[in-house]
C-alpha positions as CSV (number, residue, x, y, z in Angstrom):
1,M,42.2,15.4,-8.3
2,I,39.8,16.6,-10.9
3,R,38.2,13.1,-11.0
4,I,37.9,13.1,-7.2
5,I,36.2,16.6,-7.3
6,A,33.9,15.5,-10.0
7,Y,33.0,12.3,-8.1
8,L,32.3,14.4,-5.0
9,I,30.1,16.8,-6.8
10,I,28.1,14.0,-8.4
11,S,27.8,12.3,-5.0
12,I,26.7,15.5,-3.3
13,F,24.1,16.2,-5.9
14,G,23.0,12.6,-5.8
15,I,22.5,12.9,-2.1
16,A,20.7,16.2,-2.5
17,V,18.3,14.6,-5.0
18,S,17.7,11.6,-2.9
19,L,16.9,13.7,0.1
20,A,14.3,15.7,-1.8
21,Q,11.3,13.8,-0.5
22,V,8.2,13.7,-2.6
23,K,5.2,15.1,-0.7
24,S,1.7,13.8,-1.6
25,E,-1.7,15.3,-1.1
26,E,-5.1,13.8,-1.8
27,I,-7.4,16.5,-3.2
28,L,-11.1,16.3,-4.0
29,L,-12.2,18.7,-6.7
30,K,-15.7,19.1,-8.1
31,N,-17.4,20.3,-11.2
32,G,-20.9,20.8,-10.0
33,K,-22.0,17.4,-8.7
34,I,-19.2,15.6,-10.5
35,E,-16.4,14.4,-8.1
36,L,-12.8,14.5,-9.4
37,P,-10.6,13.1,-6.7
38,G,-6.9,13.3,-7.4
39,T,-3.3,13.1,-6.2
40,L,-0.9,16.0,-6.1
41,T,2.8,15.1,-5.7
42,F,5.7,17.5,-5.5
43,T,9.1,18.0,-3.8
44,Q,8.6,21.7,-3.2
45,E,6.2,24.5,-4.1
46,N,6.9,27.3,-6.6
47,T,7.9,24.7,-9.2
48,P,6.2,23.9,-12.5
49,L,3.0,21.8,-12.2
50,I,1.9,19.2,-14.8
51,I,-1.8,18.4,-14.9
52,W,-2.5,15.1,-16.7
53,V,-5.5,15.0,-19.1
54,H,-6.7,11.5,-19.7
55,G,-7.2,9.7,-22.9
56,S,-10.4,7.6,-23.7
57,G,-11.9,5.1,-21.3
58,P,-12.7,5.2,-17.5
59,V,-9.1,5.9,-16.4
60,N,-8.1,6.6,-12.9
61,R,-5.3,8.8,-11.6
62,N,-2.7,6.1,-12.0
63,G,-3.6,5.1,-15.5
64,N,-5.6,2.0,-14.6
65,Q,-9.1,0.9,-15.5
66,P,-10.4,-1.2,-12.6
67,A,-13.7,-1.8,-14.2
68,Q,-12.0,-3.6,-17.1
69,N,-9.3,-5.2,-14.9
70,I,-6.6,-3.1,-16.7
71,K,-3.6,-2.2,-14.5
72,A,-1.1,-0.2,-16.5
73,N,0.1,2.3,-14.0
74,Y,1.5,4.5,-16.8
75,I,0.4,7.7,-15.2
76,K,2.0,6.8,-11.9
77,Q,5.2,6.0,-13.7
78,F,5.1,9.4,-15.4
79,R,4.4,11.1,-12.1
80,D,7.4,9.4,-10.4
81,A,9.6,10.4,-13.3
82,V,8.7,14.1,-13.4
83,N,8.8,14.3,-9.6
84,K,12.5,13.3,-9.8
85,E,13.1,16.4,-12.0
86,Q,11.5,18.7,-9.3
87,I,8.3,19.0,-11.3
88,A,5.0,18.8,-9.5
89,F,2.3,16.5,-10.8
90,F,-1.5,16.2,-10.5
91,S,-3.6,13.5,-11.9
92,F,-7.2,12.6,-11.1
93,D,-9.9,10.0,-11.5
94,K,-11.7,10.7,-14.7
95,R,-15.4,11.4,-14.1
96,T,-16.2,8.0,-15.8
97,A,-13.8,6.2,-13.4
98,N,-15.5,7.4,-10.2
99,K,-18.5,5.3,-9.2
100,N,-19.9,8.2,-7.2
101,N,-20.6,9.9,-10.5
102,I,-22.5,7.1,-12.2
103,K,-26.0,8.7,-11.8
104,F,-24.7,12.0,-13.4
105,L,-23.1,10.4,-16.5
106,T,-26.0,10.5,-18.9
107,D,-25.6,12.3,-22.2
108,I,-21.9,13.1,-21.8
109,K,-20.2,15.4,-24.3
110,L,-16.5,15.7,-25.0
111,Q,-16.7,19.3,-23.7
112,D,-17.8,18.0,-20.3
113,F,-14.3,16.5,-19.8
114,A,-12.8,19.9,-20.8
115,L,-14.9,21.6,-18.2
116,D,-13.6,19.2,-15.5
117,V,-10.0,20.1,-16.5
118,E,-10.9,23.8,-16.3
119,E,-12.1,23.4,-12.7
120,I,-8.8,21.7,-11.8
121,I,-6.8,24.5,-13.5
122,N,-8.9,27.1,-11.7
123,Y,-8.1,25.5,-8.4
124,F,-4.3,25.6,-8.9
125,H,-4.4,28.9,-10.6
126,Y,-5.9,30.7,-7.6
127,E,-3.9,28.7,-5.1
128,K,-0.7,30.1,-6.7
129,R,1.5,27.4,-5.1
130,F,3.3,26.5,-8.3
131,S,5.2,28.6,-10.8
132,K,3.5,27.4,-14.0
133,I,0.6,25.2,-15.0
134,I,1.4,22.7,-17.8
135,L,-1.4,20.6,-19.4
136,A,-0.3,17.2,-20.7
137,G,-3.0,15.7,-22.8
138,H,-2.7,12.0,-23.9
139,S,-4.6,10.7,-26.9
140,Q,-8.2,12.0,-26.6
141,G,-6.8,14.2,-23.8
142,S,-4.7,16.0,-26.3
143,L,-7.9,17.6,-27.7
144,I,-9.5,18.0,-24.3
145,A,-6.5,19.9,-23.0
146,M,-6.6,22.2,-26.0
147,L,-10.2,23.1,-25.1
148,A,-9.3,23.7,-21.5
149,A,-6.0,25.6,-21.9
150,K,-7.3,29.1,-21.4
151,K,-5.5,29.6,-18.1
152,A,-2.6,27.2,-18.7
153,D,1.0,28.4,-19.3
154,K,2.1,25.5,-21.5
155,Y,0.6,22.7,-23.4
156,I,1.8,19.2,-24.3
157,S,0.2,16.9,-26.8
158,I,1.0,13.2,-26.4
159,A,-0.1,11.0,-29.2
160,G,-2.9,13.4,-30.2
161,A,-4.9,13.1,-33.4
162,G,-4.3,15.6,-36.1
163,E,-7.8,15.3,-37.6
164,T,-11.4,14.9,-36.5
165,I,-12.1,11.7,-34.7
166,D,-14.3,10.2,-37.4
167,K,-11.4,10.3,-39.9
168,T,-9.1,8.7,-37.3
169,I,-11.5,5.9,-36.5
170,I,-12.3,5.2,-40.1
171,K,-8.5,4.9,-40.9
172,Q,-8.0,2.6,-37.9
173,I,-10.8,0.3,-39.0
174,S,-9.8,0.4,-42.7
175,K,-6.3,-0.9,-41.9
176,N,-7.8,-4.2,-40.7
177,N,-10.8,-4.4,-43.0
178,S,-11.4,-2.0,-45.9
179,T,-15.0,-3.0,-46.3
180,L,-15.7,-2.4,-42.7
181,G,-13.9,0.9,-43.0
182,E,-16.4,1.9,-45.8
183,A,-19.3,0.9,-43.5
184,A,-17.9,3.0,-40.7
185,K,-17.7,6.0,-43.0
186,K,-21.3,5.6,-43.9
187,Q,-22.3,5.3,-40.2
188,F,-20.3,8.5,-39.4
189,D,-22.0,10.3,-42.4
190,T,-25.4,9.4,-41.0
191,L,-24.4,10.5,-37.5
192,K,-23.1,13.8,-38.9
193,T,-26.3,14.6,-40.8
194,K,-28.9,13.2,-38.5
195,G,-27.3,13.3,-35.1
196,K,-28.0,9.6,-34.5
197,I,-27.9,6.2,-36.1
198,E,-31.1,4.1,-36.1
199,V,-29.6,1.0,-37.6
200,V,-26.1,0.2,-36.4
201,N,-23.9,-2.3,-38.3
202,P,-23.5,-5.2,-35.9
203,F,-19.8,-5.4,-36.6
204,L,-19.4,-1.8,-35.5
205,M,-21.6,-2.0,-32.4
206,S,-18.6,-1.3,-30.1
207,V,-18.1,2.1,-31.8
208,F,-21.7,3.2,-32.7
209,A,-23.7,1.7,-29.8
210,K,-26.6,3.9,-28.9
211,Q,-25.0,5.1,-25.7
212,N,-21.9,6.2,-27.6
213,Q,-23.6,8.2,-30.3
214,S,-24.1,11.5,-28.5
215,F,-20.5,11.6,-27.3
216,L,-19.2,10.7,-30.7
217,F,-21.3,13.4,-32.3
218,S,-19.9,16.0,-30.0
219,W,-16.4,14.8,-30.5
220,M,-16.4,14.7,-34.3
221,Q,-17.5,18.4,-34.4
222,I,-14.2,19.5,-33.0
223,N,-11.2,19.9,-35.3
224,P,-7.9,19.8,-33.3
225,L,-6.2,21.7,-36.1
226,E,-8.5,24.7,-35.6
227,K,-8.2,24.5,-31.8
228,I,-4.4,24.2,-31.6
229,K,-4.1,27.1,-34.0
230,K,-5.7,29.4,-31.4
231,L,-3.3,28.5,-28.6
232,T,-0.8,31.3,-28.0
233,I,1.2,29.4,-25.2
234,P,4.3,27.3,-25.8
235,I,3.4,23.9,-27.3
236,L,5.2,20.5,-27.2
237,I,3.9,17.8,-29.5
238,I,5.1,14.2,-28.8
239,N,4.4,11.1,-30.8
240,G,5.8,7.6,-31.0
241,K,7.3,6.5,-34.3
242,K,5.8,3.0,-33.8
243,D,2.4,4.0,-32.5
244,I,-0.1,1.9,-34.3
245,Q,-3.1,4.1,-33.6
246,V,-1.8,7.7,-33.9
247,Q,0.7,8.3,-36.7
248,V,3.7,10.6,-36.9
249,S,1.8,12.4,-39.6
250,D,-0.7,13.4,-37.0
251,A,2.0,15.1,-35.0
252,E,3.4,16.8,-38.1
253,T,-0.1,18.1,-39.0
254,L,-0.6,19.5,-35.5
255,K,2.8,21.1,-35.7
256,K,1.9,22.9,-39.0
257,S,-1.2,24.4,-37.4
258,A,0.4,25.3,-34.1
259,T,1.8,28.8,-33.9
260,K,4.3,28.0,-31.2
261,G,4.8,24.2,-31.6
262,K,7.8,22.0,-31.2
263,I,7.7,18.4,-32.2
264,N,9.5,15.4,-30.6
265,Y,9.4,11.7,-31.7
266,Y,10.3,8.7,-29.6
């Protein structure tokens, strides 16, 4: 009899979950002239809302980069998973992924991405449709979310660096080629002191190309340890044990600086 009751309860709850249809809304938000179209999905209002904050690259709301023919759909998969747990989700096309923004993309700074996220938070904050606003920042987005978290209720760092970006890039390059790693360090030193690099090492052009230098300069000025230390909201730090770009030590370093941090590995 107990088994039958348990089976019925599971069946009933299974039906209840399956009947909870996911609603979807297309929302166009703006930061000045910058268009930030996104998708909001939820089963009901007055539930927690996760806002996804992108990593590097011209990534759209689903986690794809059409310009590079990259179709990963990892954000869409994340969205579908959290919606099943009755959590609302909003993701948007990064300013660099929207062709309507091309003429406004000169001299971008890392802080510009944070301002985009702040506009999105403001929209949902004043709408008051959802119980909490949770920022989930992936990779570069981990730092961007820290900068934009003023009105957020919770913060999640997914594979976020625990040091300034120049140190991370130098380590990544040095793993494959120590000589090139030394060259990268010298290029960063020049960028740090002069604000630009006149002569770029041809083997490092993908990193230090002229159009990247202003953005890199703004990025390397911001220390994630200093920023996460200032957050007073609950923090969850997630990192993969086999991540080849961001190490577990990065997550541990962030945890030490976070006043309300909890760390999870996968």
